[in-house]
C-alpha positions in Angstrom: -17.0 -92.1 125.9 -13.3 -92.2 124.9 -12.3 -90.5 128.2 -14.5 -92.8 130.2 -13.0 -95.9 128.6 -9.5 -94.6 129.0 -10.1 -94.0 132.7 -11.8 -97.4 133.2 -8.8 -99.1 131.6 -6.5 -97.2 133.9 -8.5 -98.3 136.9 -8.3 -101.9 135.7 -4.5 -101.7 135.8 -3.8 -100.5 132.3 -3.1 -102.1 129.0 0.0 -102.7 126.8 -0.4 -102.6 123.1 1.4 -105.1 120.9 -0.1 -103.6 117.8 2.7 -102.7 115.4 0.5 -100.0 113.8 -1.4 -98.3 116.6 -2.5 -95.3 114.5 -4.5 -95.9 111.4 -5.2 -93.6 108.5 -8.8 -92.9 107.6 -8.3 -95.0 104.5 -7.1 -98.0 106.5 -10.0 -97.8 108.9 -12.4 -97.5 105.9 -10.8 -100.6 104.3 -11.2 -102.6 107.6 -14.8 -101.6 108.0 -15.6 -102.3 104.3 -14.4 -105.9 104.9 -16.5 -106.2 108.1 -19.6 -104.8 106.2 -19.0 -107.3 103.4 -18.7 -110.3 105.7 -21.4 -109.4 108.2 -23.8 -106.9 106.4 -23.6 -104.6 109.4 -21.2 -102.5 111.4 -20.9 -101.8 115.2 -21.6 -98.4 116.7 -18.9 -95.7 116.3 -17.6 -96.1 119.9 -16.8 -99.7 119.3 -14.9 -98.9 116.2 -13.0 -96.1 118.1 -12.2 -98.6 120.9 -10.8 -101.3 118.5 -8.9 -98.6 116.5 -7.4 -97.3 119.7 -6.9 -100.4 121.8 -6.8 -103.3 119.3 -3.9 -105.6 119.9 -3.6 -104.6 123.6 -3.5 -106.9 126.7 -4.5 -106.0 130.2 -1.7 -105.7 132.8 -3.8 -107.6 135.4 -6.5 -110.2 135.3 -9.8 -108.5 134.1 -13.2 -110.2 134.5 -16.8 -109.5 133.9 -19.4 -110.9 136.3 -22.0 -113.3 135.1 -25.3 -114.3 136.8 -25.9 -117.8 135.5 -22.5 -119.5 135.1 -22.5 -122.3 132.5 -20.6 -125.6 133.1 -17.6 -124.5 131.0 -16.9 -121.5 133.3 -15.6 -122.0 136.8 -16.2 -118.3 137.8 -16.7 -115.0 136.2 -15.7 -114.5 132.5 -12.0 -113.6 132.0 -11.4 -110.9 129.5 -8.1 -111.3 127.7 -6.6 -109.4 124.8 -8.4 -106.7 122.8 -8.9 -108.0 119.2 -7.8 -105.4 116.6 -7.8 -104.8 112.9 -4.2 -105.8 112.6 -3.7 -107.9 115.7 -2.9 -111.6 115.4 -5.5 -112.9 115.1 -7.4 -109.9 113.8 -11.1 -109.0 113.7 -11.3 -110.4 110.1 -9.3 -113.5 111.1 -11.9 -114.3 113.8 -14.7 -113.8 111.3 -13.1 -116.0 108.7 -12.3 -118.7 111.3 -15.6 -118.9 113.3 -18.4 -117.4 111.2 -20.0 -120.5 109.7 -23.1 -122.7 110.3 -21.1 -125.1 112.5 -19.5 -122.7 114.9 -20.7 -119.1 115.3 -23.6 -118.7 112.9 -24.7 -115.3 114.2 -23.3 -112.0 112.7 -20.7 -110.7 115.1 -17.9 -108.2 115.7 -15.1 -109.7 117.8 -13.9 -107.5 120.7 -11.9 -109.6 123.1 -10.3 -113.0 123.4 -11.7 -115.2 126.1 -10.2 -118.4 127.4 -8.7 -121.0 125.0 -10.0 -119.4 121.8 -13.4 -118.3 123.2 -14.6 -114.9 121.9 -16.3 -112.0 123.5 -18.3 -110.2 120.7 -20.6 -107.4 119.8 -23.8 -108.7 118.2 -24.5 -107.5 114.6 -27.9 -109.3 114.5 -30.9 -107.0 114.1 -32.8 -108.3 117.1 -29.7 -108.2 119.4 -27.7 -105.4 117.8 -25.1 -104.0 120.3 -25.5 -106.7 122.9 -22.3 -108.3 124.1 -21.9 -112.1 124.2 -19.3 -114.7 125.2 -19.0 -117.6 122.8 -17.5 -120.9 124.0 -15.8 -122.4 121.0 -15.6 -126.0 122.4 -19.3 -126.4 122.8 -21.6 -128.6 120.8 -23.4 -125.9 118.8 -23.2 -122.2 118.4 -26.7 -121.3 119.7 -26.2 -123.2 123.0 -22.8 -121.8 123.6 -23.6 -118.1 123.7 -23.5 -116.4 127.1 -25.2 -113.0 127.3 -23.0 -110.5 129.1 -24.4 -107.0 128.6 -27.1 -105.1 126.6 -24.6 -102.4 125.5 -20.9 -101.9 124.9 -20.9 -99.1 127.5 -22.6 -101.4 130.0 -20.0 -104.1 129.3 -17.1 -101.7 129.9 -18.7 -100.4 133.1 -19.0 -103.9 134.5 -15.4 -105.0 133.9 -13.4 -105.4 137.1 -10.0 -106.4 138.3 -8.8 -107.5 141.7 -6.5 -104.5 141.5 -9.5 -102.2 141.2 -10.7 -100.5 144.3 -14.4 -101.3 143.8 -15.8 -103.6 146.4 -18.8 -105.0 144.5 -18.7 -105.4 140.7 -21.7 -104.2 138.8 -23.6 -106.9 136.9 -23.4 -106.0 133.2 -26.9 -107.3 132.6 -28.1 -104.3 134.6 -27.3 -102.0 131.6 
């Protein structure tokens, strides 16, 4: 999967990492994951951990989007995908969990992947009934349940559906197809 993700990011126009520590020791990764496990009582699949370890703290060189079928009021078009959230990026994976995981904001168990618009979060679900699904959370909404937008059934499906206007594909693939 690593090779596929690397190729997809290249097709999308590439990324630049602003992570000051792009390579982690096994001990550092274990410490990050212990904190996630403690906070959320679950961990994402290995390919998500590899993705965050490799690309956390990166930003896309061009505008990257994911298509959505049913656009909510707060979105004027498809979902923009901004910076990759990392273990040591600012804000980090744990910073997002500390800031948003509460009964008044994002009450579900989640693993943040990308920044959306204006503090919105694209995340990997750690809930048992939706484990692995990718959602967009609008942080300015009235309640957490009504502000979740389903994006893809799997991380691989999410990555496959990402597109950029720089990309040569004519028609983006709907992530919900995965």
